[in-house]
N, CA, C and O atoms as a GROMACS GRO file, in nm:
protein
  396
    1MET      N    1  -3.535  -8.037   3.593
    1MET     CA    2  -3.623  -7.924   3.589
    1MET      C    3  -3.623  -7.861   3.727
    1MET      O    4  -3.644  -7.928   3.828
    2LEU      N    5  -3.599  -7.732   3.729
    2LEU     CA    6  -3.610  -7.655   3.853
    2LEU      C    7  -3.725  -7.557   3.833
    2LEU      O    8  -3.718  -7.471   3.746
    3GLU      N    9  -3.831  -7.569   3.913
    3GLU     CA   10  -3.945  -7.478   3.902
    3GLU      C   11  -3.946  -7.386   4.023
    3GLU      O   12  -3.945  -7.431   4.137
    4VAL      N   13  -3.948  -7.257   3.996
    4VAL     CA   14  -3.955  -7.156   4.102
    4VAL      C   15  -4.095  -7.097   4.105
    4VAL      O   16  -4.176  -7.124   4.016
    5SER      N   17  -4.123  -7.016   4.205
    5SER     CA   18  -4.261  -6.972   4.228
    5SER      C   19  -4.307  -6.853   4.144
    5SER      O   20  -4.427  -6.829   4.135
    6ASP      N   21  -4.214  -6.778   4.082
    6ASP     CA   22  -4.260  -6.660   4.010
    6ASP      C   23  -4.168  -6.624   3.893
    6ASP      O   24  -4.051  -6.663   3.888
    7PHE      N   25  -4.224  -6.549   3.799
    7PHE     CA   26  -4.153  -6.511   3.679
    7PHE      C   27  -4.037  -6.415   3.709
    7PHE      O   28  -3.936  -6.416   3.638
    8SER      N   29  -4.049  -6.334   3.812
    8SER     CA   30  -3.940  -6.241   3.848
    8SER      C   31  -3.812  -6.316   3.878
    8SER      O   32  -3.704  -6.273   3.838
    9THR      N   33  -3.823  -6.427   3.947
    9THR     CA   34  -3.705  -6.509   3.979
    9THR      C   35  -3.645  -6.566   3.851
    9THR      O   36  -3.523  -6.563   3.834
   10VAL      N   37  -3.729  -6.616   3.761
   10VAL     CA   38  -3.680  -6.668   3.633
   10VAL      C   39  -3.607  -6.556   3.558
   10VAL      O   40  -3.499  -6.580   3.503
   11GLY      N   41  -3.664  -6.438   3.555
   11GLY     CA   42  -3.601  -6.326   3.485
   11GLY      C   43  -3.467  -6.287   3.544
   11GLY      O   44  -3.372  -6.258   3.470
   12ARG      N   45  -3.457  -6.285   3.677
   12ARG     CA   46  -3.330  -6.250   3.741
   12ARG      C   47  -3.222  -6.353   3.708
   12ARG      O   48  -3.108  -6.316   3.679
   13VAL      N   49  -3.257  -6.481   3.712
   13VAL     CA   50  -3.160  -6.585   3.680
   13VAL      C   51  -3.120  -6.577   3.533
   13VAL      O   52  -3.003  -6.589   3.499
   14MET      N   53  -3.218  -6.556   3.445
   14MET     CA   54  -3.190  -6.544   3.302
   14MET      C   55  -3.095  -6.426   3.277
   14MET      O   56  -3.004  -6.436   3.195
   15SER      N   57  -3.115  -6.315   3.347
   15SER     CA   58  -3.026  -6.199   3.333
   15SER      C   59  -2.883  -6.232   3.371
   15SER      O   60  -2.788  -6.190   3.305
   16ARG      N   61  -2.866  -6.308   3.479
   16ARG     CA   62  -2.731  -6.347   3.521
   16ARG      C   63  -2.667  -6.440   3.419
   16ARG      O   64  -2.548  -6.428   3.390
   17ILE      N   65  -2.745  -6.532   3.364
   17ILE     CA   66  -2.692  -6.627   3.267
   17ILE      C   67  -2.660  -6.559   3.135
   17ILE      O   68  -2.569  -6.602   3.064
   18ASN      N   69  -2.732  -6.453   3.101
   18ASN     CA   70  -2.704  -6.381   2.977
   18ASN      C   71  -2.563  -6.323   2.974
   18ASN      O   72  -2.512  -6.291   2.867
   19ASP      N   73  -2.501  -6.310   3.092
   19ASP     CA   74  -2.362  -6.264   3.096
   19ASP      C   75  -2.267  -6.369   3.038
   19ASP      O   76  -2.153  -6.337   3.004
   20ASP      N   77  -2.312  -6.493   3.026
   20ASP     CA   78  -2.232  -6.602   2.971
   20ASP      C   79  -2.321  -6.682   2.874
   20ASP      O   80  -2.361  -6.794   2.905
   21PRO      N   81  -2.352  -6.625   2.756
   21PRO     CA   82  -2.451  -6.685   2.666
   21PRO      C   83  -2.415  -6.822   2.612
   21PRO      O   84  -2.502  -6.891   2.559
   22ASP      N   85  -2.291  -6.865   2.622
   22ASP     CA   86  -2.256  -6.998   2.573
   22ASP      C   87  -2.323  -7.110   2.652
   22ASP      O   88  -2.330  -7.223   2.604
   23HIS      N   89  -2.374  -7.080   2.771
   23HIS     CA   90  -2.442  -7.181   2.851
   23HIS      C   91  -2.590  -7.194   2.816
   23HIS      O   92  -2.654  -7.291   2.858
   24ILE      N   93  -2.646  -7.099   2.741
   24ILE     CA   94  -2.788  -7.104   2.707
   24ILE      C   95  -2.810  -7.202   2.593
   24ILE      O   96  -2.746  -7.193   2.488
   25ILE      N   97  -2.900  -7.296   2.614
   25ILE     CA   98  -2.933  -7.397   2.514
   25ILE      C   99  -3.059  -7.355   2.438
   25ILE      O  100  -3.060  -7.353   2.315
   26VAL      N  101  -3.165  -7.322   2.512
   26VAL     CA  102  -3.290  -7.274   2.454
   26VAL      C  103  -3.332  -7.151   2.534
   26VAL      O  104  -3.337  -7.154   2.657
   27THR      N  105  -3.361  -7.043   2.463
   27THR     CA  106  -3.395  -6.918   2.530
   27THR      C  107  -3.536  -6.924   2.590
   27THR      O  108  -3.609  -7.021   2.570
   28LEU      N  109  -3.570  -6.821   2.662
   28LEU     CA  110  -3.696  -6.813   2.734
   28LEU      C  111  -3.815  -6.833   2.642
   28LEU      O  112  -3.824  -6.772   2.535
   29GLY      N  113  -3.907  -6.919   2.684
   29GLY     CA  114  -4.029  -6.945   2.607
   29GLY      C  115  -4.131  -7.015   2.693
   29GLY      O  116  -4.107  -7.043   2.810
   30GLU      N  117  -4.246  -7.043   2.634
   30GLU     CA  118  -4.355  -7.109   2.706
   30GLU      C  119  -4.391  -7.239   2.637
   30GLU      O  120  -4.409  -7.242   2.516
   31HIS      N  121  -4.401  -7.348   2.714
   31HIS     CA  122  -4.443  -7.477   2.659
   31HIS      C  123  -4.589  -7.470   2.619
   31HIS      O  124  -4.670  -7.407   2.687
   32THR      N  125  -4.622  -7.534   2.510
   32THR     CA  126  -4.761  -7.541   2.466
   32THR      C  127  -4.842  -7.633   2.557
   32THR      O  128  -4.957  -7.602   2.590
   33ASN      N  129  -4.784  -7.745   2.597
   33ASN     CA  130  -4.862  -7.847   2.668
   33ASN      C  131  -4.885  -7.817   2.816
   33ASN      O  132  -4.994  -7.845   2.866
   34ASP      N  133  -4.789  -7.760   2.886
   34ASP     CA  134  -4.806  -7.741   3.030
   34ASP      C  135  -4.795  -7.596   3.075
   34ASP      O  136  -4.796  -7.566   3.194
   35ARG      N  137  -4.785  -7.505   2.978
   35ARG     CA  138  -4.781  -7.360   3.003
   35ARG      C  139  -4.660  -7.316   3.086
   35ARG      O  140  -4.658  -7.204   3.137
   36MET      N  141  -4.560  -7.401   3.101
   36MET     CA  142  -4.438  -7.367   3.175
   36MET      C  143  -4.361  -7.261   3.099
   36MET      O  144  -4.337  -7.275   2.979
   37THR      N  145  -4.321  -7.155   3.167
   37THR     CA  146  -4.234  -7.054   3.109
   37THR      C  147  -4.094  -7.086   3.160
   37THR      O  148  -4.070  -7.085   3.280
   38SER      N  149  -4.001  -7.113   3.067
   38SER     CA  150  -3.870  -7.161   3.110
   38SER      C  151  -3.763  -7.139   3.004
   38SER      O  152  -3.792  -7.096   2.892
   39PHE      N  153  -3.640  -7.170   3.042
   39PHE     CA  154  -3.527  -7.173   2.950
   39PHE      C  155  -3.441  -7.292   2.989
   39PHE      O  156  -3.457  -7.350   3.097
   40TYR      N  157  -3.351  -7.329   2.900
   40TYR     CA  158  -3.263  -7.445   2.921
   40TYR      C  159  -3.118  -7.398   2.917
   40TYR      O  160  -3.080  -7.320   2.830
   41VAL      N  161  -3.037  -7.446   3.012
   41VAL     CA  162  -2.896  -7.407   3.020
   41VAL      C  163  -2.808  -7.529   3.052
   41VAL      O  164  -2.855  -7.631   3.101
   42THR      N  165  -2.680  -7.513   3.021
   42THR     CA  166  -2.579  -7.608   3.065
   42THR      C  167  -2.516  -7.553   3.192
   42THR      O  168  -2.474  -7.438   3.195
   43THR      N  169  -2.511  -7.634   3.296
   43THR     CA  170  -2.456  -7.590   3.423
   43THR      C  171  -2.303  -7.589   3.416
   43THR      O  172  -2.244  -7.650   3.326
   44PRO      N  173  -2.238  -7.520   3.511
   44PRO     CA  174  -2.091  -7.521   3.513
   44PRO      C  175  -2.031  -7.661   3.525
   44PRO      O  176  -1.919  -7.684   3.480
   45SER      N  177  -2.106  -7.755   3.584
   45SER     CA  178  -2.054  -7.891   3.595
   45SER      C  179  -2.084  -7.976   3.472
   45SER      O  180  -2.047  -8.094   3.468
   46GLY      N  181  -2.152  -7.918   3.372
   46GLY     CA  182  -2.166  -7.986   3.244
   46GLY      C  183  -2.296  -8.058   3.215
   46GLY      O  184  -2.306  -8.123   3.111
   47PHE      N  185  -2.397  -8.049   3.303
   47PHE     CA  186  -2.524  -8.113   3.266
   47PHE      C  187  -2.626  -8.005   3.234
   47PHE      O  188  -2.606  -7.888   3.265
   48GLN      N  189  -2.735  -8.045   3.172
   48GLN     CA  190  -2.835  -7.949   3.125
   48GLN      C  191  -2.957  -7.951   3.216
   48GLN      O  192  -2.999  -8.056   3.263
   49ILE      N  193  -3.013  -7.831   3.239
   49ILE     CA  194  -3.135  -7.820   3.320
   49ILE      C  195  -3.234  -7.726   3.253
   49ILE      O  196  -3.197  -7.641   3.171
   50GLU      N  197  -3.359  -7.743   3.291
   50GLU     CA  198  -3.464  -7.649   3.255
   50GLU      C  199  -3.495  -7.570   3.381
   50GLU      O  200  -3.505  -7.627   3.490
   51TYR      N  201  -3.510  -7.438   3.368
   51TYR     CA  202  -3.538  -7.350   3.482
   51TYR      C  203  -3.660  -7.268   3.448
   51TYR      O  204  -3.658  -7.196   3.348
   52GLY      N  205  -3.767  -7.276   3.528
   52GLY     CA  206  -3.888  -7.204   3.491
   52GLY      C  207  -3.989  -7.189   3.602
   52GLY      O  208  -3.961  -7.217   3.719
   53CYS      N  209  -4.110  -7.144   3.563
   53CYS     CA  210  -4.218  -7.120   3.659
   53CYS      C  211  -4.354  -7.137   3.590
   53CYS      O  212  -4.364  -7.148   3.468
   54ASP      N  213  -4.456  -7.139   3.673
   54ASP     CA  214  -4.596  -7.136   3.629
   54ASP      C  215  -4.640  -7.255   3.546
   54ASP      O  216  -4.726  -7.242   3.459
   55GLY      N  217  -4.583  -7.372   3.572
   55GLY     CA  218  -4.629  -7.493   3.504
   55GLY      C  219  -4.770  -7.530   3.545
   55GLY      O  220  -4.814  -7.501   3.656
   56LEU      N  221  -4.839  -7.593   3.456
   56LEU     CA  222  -4.976  -7.638   3.481
   56LEU      C  223  -4.978  -7.736   3.598
   56LEU      O  224  -4.899  -7.830   3.603
   57VAL      N  225  -5.069  -7.714   3.692
   57VAL     CA  226  -5.088  -7.805   3.804
   57VAL      C  227  -5.204  -7.897   3.769
   57VAL      O  228  -5.313  -7.851   3.737
   58VAL      N  229  -5.180  -8.026   3.776
   58VAL     CA  230  -5.279  -8.125   3.734
   58VAL      C  231  -5.345  -8.188   3.856
   58VAL      O  232  -5.277  -8.231   3.949
   59ASP      N  233  -5.477  -8.192   3.855
   59ASP     CA  234  -5.553  -8.264   3.957
   59ASP      C  235  -5.583  -8.402   3.899
   59ASP      O  236  -5.660  -8.414   3.804
   60ASP      N  237  -5.523  -8.504   3.955
   60ASP     CA  238  -5.539  -8.640   3.902
   60ASP      C  239  -5.684  -8.686   3.895
   60ASP      O  240  -5.719  -8.769   3.811
   61ASP      N  241  -5.770  -8.634   3.982
   61ASP     CA  242  -5.910  -8.676   3.984
   61ASP      C  243  -5.992  -8.615   3.870
   61ASP      O  244  -6.091  -8.674   3.828
   62THR      N  245  -5.953  -8.499   3.820
   62THR     CA  246  -6.034  -8.432   3.718
   62THR      C  247  -5.963  -8.413   3.584
   62THR      O  248  -6.025  -8.366   3.488
   63TRP      N  249  -5.836  -8.448   3.577
   63TRP     CA  250  -5.757  -8.424   3.455
   63TRP      C  251  -5.811  -8.504   3.337
   63TRP      O  252  -5.842  -8.623   3.350
   64GLN      N  253  -5.822  -8.438   3.223
   64GLN     CA  254  -5.862  -8.502   3.098
   64GLN      C  255  -5.746  -8.487   3.001
   64GLN      O  256  -5.703  -8.375   2.972
   65ALA      N  257  -5.696  -8.597   2.951
   65ALA     CA  258  -5.584  -8.594   2.856
   65ALA      C  259  -5.627  -8.528   2.726
   65ALA      O  260  -5.740  -8.545   2.680
   66THR      N  261  -5.536  -8.452   2.666
   66THR     CA  262  -5.560  -8.388   2.537
   66THR      C  263  -5.438  -8.407   2.449
   66THR      O  264  -5.332  -8.447   2.497
   67THR      N  265  -5.454  -8.378   2.322
   67THR     CA  266  -5.342  -8.384   2.229
   67THR      C  267  -5.298  -8.242   2.195
   67THR      O  268  -5.382  -8.156   2.166
   68THR      N  269  -5.170  -8.218   2.199
   68THR     CA  270  -5.114  -8.087   2.166
   68THR      C  271  -5.025  -8.102   2.045
   68THR      O  272  -4.947  -8.197   2.035
   69THR      N  273  -5.035  -8.008   1.953
   69THR     CA  274  -4.948  -8.010   1.835
   69THR      C  275  -4.845  -7.899   1.846
   69THR      O  276  -4.862  -7.804   1.922
   70ARG      N  277  -4.739  -7.912   1.770
   70ARG     CA  278  -4.633  -7.809   1.772
   70ARG      C  279  -4.685  -7.672   1.736
   70ARG      O  280  -4.634  -7.572   1.786
   71SER      N  281  -4.786  -7.665   1.651
   71SER     CA  282  -4.835  -7.536   1.604
   71SER      C  283  -4.951  -7.483   1.687
   71SER      O  284  -5.017  -7.387   1.648
   72ALA      N  285  -4.976  -7.544   1.803
   72ALA     CA  286  -5.086  -7.500   1.887
   72ALA      C  287  -5.066  -7.355   1.930
   72ALA      O  288  -4.953  -7.315   1.959
   73PRO      N  289  -5.174  -7.276   1.936
   73PRO     CA  290  -5.159  -7.137   1.979
   73PRO      C  291  -5.112  -7.129   2.123
   73PRO      O  292  -5.143  -7.216   2.204
   74GLY      N  293  -5.038  -7.026   2.155
   74GLY     CA  294  -4.992  -7.005   2.292
   74GLY      C  295  -4.847  -7.037   2.313
   74GLY      O  296  -4.788  -6.990   2.410
   75ALA      N  297  -4.787  -7.116   2.226
   75ALA     CA  298  -4.645  -7.148   2.242
   75ALA      C  299  -4.563  -7.028   2.199
   75ALA      O  300  -4.580  -6.977   2.089
   76THR      N  301  -4.475  -6.983   2.286
   76THR     CA  302  -4.392  -6.869   2.252
   76THR      C  303  -4.248  -6.900   2.285
   76THR      O  304  -4.219  -6.994   2.359
   77GLY      N  305  -4.160  -6.821   2.230
   77GLY     CA  306  -4.019  -6.836   2.264
   77GLY      C  307  -3.934  -6.865   2.143
   77GLY      O  308  -3.985  -6.891   2.033
   78THR      N  309  -3.807  -6.860   2.164
   78THR     CA  310  -3.711  -6.880   2.058
   78THR      C  311  -3.611  -6.983   2.102
   78THR      O  312  -3.574  -6.988   2.219
   79SER      N  313  -3.568  -7.066   2.010
   79SER     CA  314  -3.463  -7.159   2.045
   79SER      C  315  -3.337  -7.123   1.970
   79SER      O  316  -3.343  -7.052   1.869
   80ARG      N  317  -3.226  -7.170   2.017
   80ARG     CA  318  -3.101  -7.152   1.945
   80ARG      C  319  -3.029  -7.285   1.944
   80ARG      O  320  -3.049  -7.368   2.032
   81PRO      N  321  -2.946  -7.305   1.844
   81PRO     CA  322  -2.876  -7.434   1.836
   81PRO      C  323  -2.792  -7.460   1.961
   81PRO      O  324  -2.743  -7.367   2.025
   82THR      N  325  -2.778  -7.585   1.994
   82THR     CA  326  -2.695  -7.622   2.106
   82THR      C  327  -2.550  -7.586   2.075
   82THR      O  328  -2.498  -7.628   1.971
   83PRO      N  329  -2.484  -7.509   2.163
   83PRO     CA  330  -2.344  -7.477   2.137
   83PRO      C  331  -2.258  -7.603   2.144
   83PRO      O  332  -2.293  -7.700   2.211
   84GLU      N  333  -2.147  -7.599   2.076
   84GLU     CA  334  -2.052  -7.711   2.082
   84GLU      C  335  -2.002  -7.723   2.226
   84GLU      O  336  -1.947  -7.627   2.279
   85PRO      N  337  -2.019  -7.839   2.290
   85PRO     CA  338  -1.975  -7.852   2.428
   85PRO      C  339  -1.823  -7.849   2.439
   85PRO      O  340  -1.753  -7.885   2.344
   86PRO      N  341  -1.773  -7.806   2.554
   86PRO     CA  342  -1.628  -7.810   2.574
   86PRO      C  343  -1.578  -7.953   2.557
   86PRO      O  344  -1.650  -8.047   2.589
   87PRO      N  345  -1.456  -7.972   2.507
   87PRO     CA  346  -1.404  -8.107   2.482
   87PRO      C  347  -1.412  -8.199   2.603
   87PRO      O  348  -1.436  -8.319   2.588
   88GLU      N  349  -1.391  -8.145   2.724
   88GLU     CA  350  -1.390  -8.231   2.842
   88GLU      C  351  -1.530  -8.281   2.879
   88GLU      O  352  -1.542  -8.374   2.958
   89THR      N  353  -1.637  -8.222   2.824
   89THR     CA  354  -1.772  -8.267   2.855
   89THR      C  355  -1.838  -8.338   2.737
   89THR      O  356  -1.950  -8.387   2.750
   90LYS      N  357  -1.771  -8.346   2.625
   90LYS     CA  358  -1.831  -8.408   2.507
   90LYS      C  359  -1.874  -8.552   2.538
   90LYS      O  360  -1.798  -8.631   2.592
   91GLY      N  361  -1.999  -8.582   2.502
   91GLY     CA  362  -2.053  -8.715   2.527
   91GLY      C  363  -2.115  -8.731   2.664
   91GLY      O  364  -2.176  -8.835   2.691
   92LYS      N  365  -2.103  -8.633   2.752
   92LYS     CA  366  -2.158  -8.644   2.887
   92LYS      C  367  -2.288  -8.566   2.904
   92LYS      O  368  -2.356  -8.581   3.005
   93LEU      N  369  -2.324  -8.484   2.805
   93LEU     CA  370  -2.442  -8.400   2.816
   93LEU      C  371  -2.565  -8.473   2.764
   93LEU      O  372  -2.556  -8.560   2.678
   94CYS      N  373  -2.680  -8.435   2.816
   94CYS     CA  374  -2.806  -8.487   2.766
   94CYS      C  375  -2.833  -8.428   2.629
   94CYS      O  376  -2.779  -8.322   2.597
   95PRO      N  377  -2.913  -8.494   2.546
   95PRO     CA  378  -2.950  -8.433   2.420
   95PRO      C  379  -3.032  -8.307   2.445
   95PRO      O  380  -3.096  -8.297   2.550
   96PRO      N  381  -3.032  -8.211   2.353
   96PRO     CA  382  -3.108  -8.089   2.375
   96PRO      C  383  -3.257  -8.120   2.382
   96PRO      O  384  -3.304  -8.216   2.322
   97PRO      N  385  -3.332  -8.037   2.458
   97PRO     CA  386  -3.475  -8.061   2.470
   97PRO      C  387  -3.545  -8.035   2.338
   97PRO      O  388  -3.500  -7.954   2.257
   98ARG      N  389  -3.654  -8.105   2.316
   98ARG     CA  390  -3.735  -8.081   2.196
   98ARG      C  391  -3.827  -7.965   2.224
   98ARG      O  392  -3.884  -7.954   2.333
   99SER      N  393  -3.843  -7.879   2.126
   99SER     CA  394  -3.934  -7.766   2.145
   99SER      C  395  -4.059  -7.782   2.064
   99SER      O  396  -4.147  -7.696   2.067
   0.00000   0.00000   0.00000
């Protein structure tokens, strides 16, 4: 996971990656549980990363655990199937993230 400080940076990187859509694993969206706005890509060296911003900051002294369901309000975004990896990387990639 690479977290940057602002949505503009995420948007600029997403725009550059859109020039090569085969690397996109999951398109831009927001996590229900931690409010992270991010997308998932395969890097040129063949591993997968999440790139995003604005994740929830937790204060260990005051944090109260909660349960989140897939249908919780606030989750946005679209996913797409994982593209078939190039033959030379088959078996070396992490499984796709769960949404």
